C-alpha positions, 0 to 999 in steps of 0.5 A: 305176761308171757316169758321169753325163753331161750334154747341153749347150744346143747338143746338145739338140734339140726333141722329145729325151726321157729317162726316169727311174724310182724306186719309193716305198719305206717308207723313202723315205716316212718319210725325206721326211716327216722331211726336209720336215717334212710329217707329215700323217697321210695319209702316216704314219698307216694308221688315219687314211689308211684314212678318206680317199678314198684308203683307204690311205697315200699319198706326199707330192706333193713326193716326185713333184716331187723325183723330177722333179728327179732326172730332170732332174739325172741325165738331161736335161739332166744334171749342171750343170743349174740347175732354175729352175721347175716347174709340176706338177698331181697326177692320182693318188696314189702309194702305197708300192711304186708305181714311177713313171717320169718322161718328160722331153721338150724343148719349147722352147729360149730361146737368150738365156739357155740356157733349156730348157722340158721337158714332164714326165709321170709315170706309175706301173707301170700306166701311169696318169698320176700327175702332169704339167707343165712344167719350166724349166731352164738347161742347161750350156754345157760337156760334163761326165762325172762318177762317179755318186755312191753313196748311203749305206745309210739304214734307218729302225730 
């Protein structure tokens, strides 16, 4: 089992980057709808979604935002980070089976409060931008290395 390691505020440099990828599965789509309460038919009803400009079901925009949150929590700055805010614009849909990659880049450090501003770029497997924006986080000041938790297997049945 691998460990999750953070970068402390003092270790972080302007221009530093990290990546995180995740594939939107059918289970992810259904579980996200259940957890969020967003049961918009464009996400869940293939017949309805076929009549939309997308022609098929699409993932929740907030799912993409949640993957950005995972990138911040797991990669940069990592465990112990406090997520303060997000500015995000959606550029293209994410569909079941798409793999998105979040690229985080440190663009600003604010010493007084240990805040970090990250640019967030999300592309799909075709390198098409699906979302972009900025995140503001508070980086930890203590080094952390924690065992990576294993998620329980959950299946929609």
